[in-house]
C-alpha positions, -999 to 999 in steps of 0.1 A, spaced: 808 577 474 810 583 437 816 553 414 839 554 384 817 534 360 781 523 355 792 487 363 802 499 397 771 520 401 751 488 395 763 476 430 739 500 446 715 516 422 682 507 406 666 526 378 632 528 363 630 539 327 599 552 311 594 552 273 570 569 249 541 546 240 552 528 208 586 544 209 617 523 206 641 544 227 639 555 263 634 590 275 657 607 300 656 591 334 657 608 368 671 589 397 651 582 428 654 559 459 625 537 469 618 510 495 600 477 491 566 477 508 563 439 515 587 410 518 593 391 485 602 354 491 614 332 462 601 301 479 564 311 477 563 340 452 537 334 424 535 348 388 513 378 388 518 386 425 517 424 431 550 440 442 551 477 452 577 502 463 574 537 476 594 568 466 615 583 493 616 617 475 598 636 448 608 633 412 605 661 386 605 645 352 619 664 322 585 669 306 571 686 338 553 656 353 560 653 391 559 621 411 557 633 447 573 615 476 551 586 487 541 577 451 540 540 447 556 521 418 533 491 410 547 459 396 543 421 396 562 389 396 568 381 359 584 347 365 597 327 395 618 296 400 620 284 436 650 265 447 650 227 448 674 211 473 693 244 479 698 248 442 694 280 422 664 303 426 652 334 407 624 360 406 619 383 377 599 415 383 581 440 359 569 474 371 542 489 350 527 520 367 532 548 392 503 553 415 499 589 428 486 598 462 452 607 446 449 571 433 456 579 396 482 557 379 507 566 352 519 538 329 556 531 332 584 509 320 609 501 348 644 487 348 661 477 381 698 482 383 706 476 420 694 471 455 705 472 492 694 456 524 667 473 545 693 480 572 719 492 546 735 517 570 747 490 594 742 457 576 763 459 544 781 426 539 810 411 520 827 444 515 798 459 495 800 496 489 777 519 508 746 530 489 752 559 466 726 585 454 705 574 425 721 584 391 708 614 373 707 597 339 708 561 325 711 554 288 686 533 269 713 507 260 727 502 296 728 468 312 735 460 348 750 431 367 750 433 405 769 405 421 760 391 456 772 413 484 749 443 487 721 418 491 741 390 507 738 359 484 714 376 459 724 388 425 705 412 402 707 414 364 688 438 341 689 458 309 670 490 301 659 475 267 643 444 282 605 441 287 609 431 323 624 452 351 651 428 363 658 394 378 670 386 413 687 353 417 706 330 440 728 300 433 725 284 467 688 283 477 658 305 482 661 341 492 640 369 507 639 406 498 627 420 531 602 448 535 622 480 535 648 468 510 662 498 491 656 498 453 668 529 433 650 540 401 654 565 374 620 579 366 603 596 336 566 594 327 553 577 295 541 601 269 512 597 246 478 582 254 456 595 282 486 597 307 467 584 338 442 559 348 418 557 377 428 522 388 460 506 399 468 469 399 
């Protein structure tokens, strides 16, 4: 199903933006669907904890760099606030590299703009729209606000211009993002510098 606005698109899409080293504006972004490798739990997440997702399909970036299916996007927990007495909880994430199958890592800046349950096909709740394909392009000044529904009682906020990738939150207690949760990204490699490294986080 096509959405009529980026605000609606934010119900089901997540985008990673890559920018040139030292540049102020984002490059063109290419949409891709990924899945979370391990469960993320706001009750026991820690700052610096590694978070990874795996690409479901290959991405051909505008400058010719290819991220094959199975490439991992590597991130970490940037901040966490576990719930107290069923109060609000939040986890902010920042993705910083794409690890290729040969083990090399490409630096990235990532911006989440949406997410769906691991069993999205049969487990959409509260009238949430079915997951749409990842968008072809996302602008450098876009912001996204996904209300609870696609991820039950979990919301997501993000902005391409921010340093982090996005923040998941709940107003009524801790939450889990199960392994297999769908996150959609828009992808483009960073330019400048050496381009790859031999080690991933």
